[in-house]
N, C-alpha and C positions, 0 to 999 in steps of 0.2 A: 504494500500500500504506500502511496506517496506521502511524504512528510510535508508539513506546512511550508509554503514557499517563503524564502527570505527576501524581503523587499529589495535588498541590494542586488539580487540576482537579475532583477528586471531592468536595471539601469547600468549598462556597460558604457559609461561616458568615456569617450576617447580624448577628452580635453582635461588636462590636469594642470591647474594653476596657469602658468604662462608657457608650459611645455609644448613643443611642436610634435614630438614623436612618442614620448614615453608616458604611460598612464597606469594607475593601479585599479584593479577591479577585484571584487569578491566573486569568484567563479564557482558555480554549482558543480561543474565537472572536475575542476581542480580541487574542490573541497577545501578552499582556503583562498589566500591572496595570490593572484597572478599579476605579474608586472607585464603589461603589454608593450610591445615595441611595434609601432606602425611604420612600416617601410613603404607604404603606399599612400602618402598624404595627398597625392593627386587624385585619389579615389578611382584609379584605373584598375579594372579587373577583367579577366577573360571569362568570368562567369557573370551572369545577371540574374542571380537567384531570386525567385519570387518572395522568399522569406528573409532576404537580407535586411539587416537593421541599419545599414548606412544610408543616410539621406543624401542621395546624389542630385537632388534638386537644388542644393546649396553649393555654389561654386567653391572649389578648393582654394584655400588661402596660402597653402604651402605646396609646391609642386616638385621639390627635389629633396634628396636626403643628404644631410650634412652629418657625417659620422662623428665629427668633433662635438657637435651639439648633442647627438645621441649619447655619446659617452658622458658628457657633463650631466645630462638629465637623468640617465640611468644611475650614475654614481650618486647623485644627490638623493634620489628616491631610495636607493639601497641604504644610504646612511639613515634615513628616516625610518625605514622598515626595521633594520637590524637593531636600532636603538629602542624600538618600541614606540617611537613618537607618532607614527601614523595612526595608532589607535586612539589618539586624543584629537584627531582632526575629523570634523564632520565630512561626509556621512559615515566614515569608517569607525567612529566612536560607537556606532550602533551595531557593530559586527559581533555576532555571538562568540563566546569564548573559544568554542571548538574550531572556529574558522579563522582565528587570529594566528595564522601560520603562513609563512611564505612557501608556496608550492613550486613556483616556477617563474622564469622569464619566458614569455610566449611571443613568438613572432606571429602576429595576427594584425588586425586593424581594418583598413578600408579597401583592401584588395588582396591579391595573391602574393604573399611575401617572397616566394622564390622567384618572382618575376623581377624583383629589384636587383640591379647590378651590385648593390651594396650588401646583398644577403650573405655571401661567404664571409666578408670582413666583419659584418655585424655578429655573426655566430661566434667568431673568435673574441670579439670585444665583450660579448656577454659572458663567455666563459672566464675571461681574464678578470672581469669585475666581480663575479661571484667568488672566485678564488681570493681576490684581494680583500673582500669584506668577510670572508669566512662564512658565507651563507650556504647553508645546507639546502640547496634547491637545485632544480634541474632546468634545462632548456627545452622548451616545447615548440615544435614547428607545426603550426596549424595550416594545412595545405589542401588545395583541391586536387592535388596529385597530377595536374596537367603538364607540369614542367620538370618532373623529377628525372626525365631522360637527358636533360641538358648536362653536359660534362661538368660545368662549374657548380651546378646544384648537387650533382652526385658527389663531387669532391667535398662540398660543404657538409653533406650528410655523413660522409665517411669520417670527417673530422669529429663530428658530434658523437659518432659511435664510441669514441675514446673518452668521452666525458658524460656525466649524468644527463641524459636527454631522452626525449621521446618524439616520434613522428605521429601526429594525429592527422590522418588522411581521410578525405571525404569520399563516401559512396552513398548516394541518396536514392538510388534506383536500381532496378533489375533489368529494365528494358530501355532501349534507346528513346522510345516515344515519351515515357514518363520522365526520363532524365532530361530531355529537352524541354518538357513542360515545366519542370521544377528548376533546373539549373541554367537553362537557356544559354548554351555555350556553342561556339563554333567548333570546339574540340569534341570529337566523338567519344562516346562512352568507352569504346574499345581502347582508346589511348589511356584513359584513366585506369582501366583494368590492367593493361599491360604494365603501367607504371607502378601500380599497387603490387603486382606480382614481383617485379624486379626489386622494388624497395624491400618487400617482405622476405625475399630470399636472402637479403643481406643482413637484416636485423629484424627483431620482433617489432610490429607496428600496431598502432591503435586505429581502428576504423571508426569514424564518426558519421552517423547516419541520422539525418533529420527528416521526420515524417510529420505531415500536417494535414489539415482539411483544406481542400480547394473548393471554393463555392459550397462549403458545408459538407463536402464528401471526402472521406479519407481514402488512402490507397486501397485498391481492390486486393482481394486475396490472391488473385493471379499475379499481381505485381509483387506482393510480399513473397510469394513462392519463387518468382523469378529472382528476386533479390537474394533469397536464401541459396538458390542455385549458384549465383555468382560467388557468394562467400565460400560455398562448398568447393567450387572449382578452383578458387584461389588456394585454398588449403591443400587440396589434392595435388596441386602443381608445385607445392613447396613454399607458399607464402605463410610466414609465421605471424598469425594474428593473435596478439596478446589479449586484446579486449575489443569488443564492439560497444560503442556508446550509442544507445538508441534514445533519441530525445525529440522534443517538439519545441515549438516556438515559445519563448518566455518574454519577448520584448516586441515592440512595434515593428512591423514588417513593411517591406517596400510596396507590397500589393495588398489592398484592402480585402481581397477575397481569400486571403490566407488567415486561418485561425488555428489555434492549438488543437492537437489530437487529444481526445480524452485519455485520461491516465490508464484506463482499462485496455485501450487499444495499443498504447505504448508498451504496456506489460505483455500483451499478446505477441507483439513483434519480438520483444526481448526473449520470450519463451521459445519462439521459432529459432532464434539464433542459438540459444543454449541447447536446443534439440540437435543441433549440428555438432555439438561438442566444443563450441566456442564460448568463452566467457562473455557475458554481456551485463551492462549496467543500464538502468532506465532512469531518465530524467524527464520531469513533467513540466507542463505549462504553469502559468501563474494561477493562483487560486488558494 
């Protein structure tokens, strides 16, 4: 059964004080504090997900990544977190005690982080600062898996294999039609699946799958069955899936016809994943 929602889960504000790139959030999937690093301040993305929480109607005010500024912002926020000072700052002073822990530095934000030319250097920067501050946290790459085949991205992920890290890679569909309806990308589902397979053969990965109601209707059983078949095929071909995160929308979405999937439906999909012998966690909408 779902636990009561924490209000902080529903507001992942990407603006923190005067920062351009770095922001703190309390994350339901991280089960604590996640420090986000936005490498896509121009809001460019090769997905146009119907459930995206980025407001692309507002023009971007920052269009490039300055790694010196990223370093300064991340260093300052880590000082605040490691000292415990963040928990005295609204709205984080309302964080439940069990969530007052730094889980990760996450490359996420307003687009696909691996698309940024600065991504490899930013991974090294994050590791350096975590070590400098003695912070027991990991680096998380939240990716739509469309660009993992690029040599520079693969090299960055190989670097992360040697430090505490996780790849959270997206798979929202089992069929091309539903994938295009939800993720709306020029990149075919086949490339996403190929990249998931290649990445998962190199290291265990986390699959993140968001399901929702579209015009009041959730995914069909045939779609869920096709999704399960994709997961099964990945595992059979050597992809090491450590966990599947089955979740639904908890914040405002790009399209008004998107609404959260009921908790019982989220649980049913998670059970389908577990029936494949794959670990799954369920995360619910606001309520």
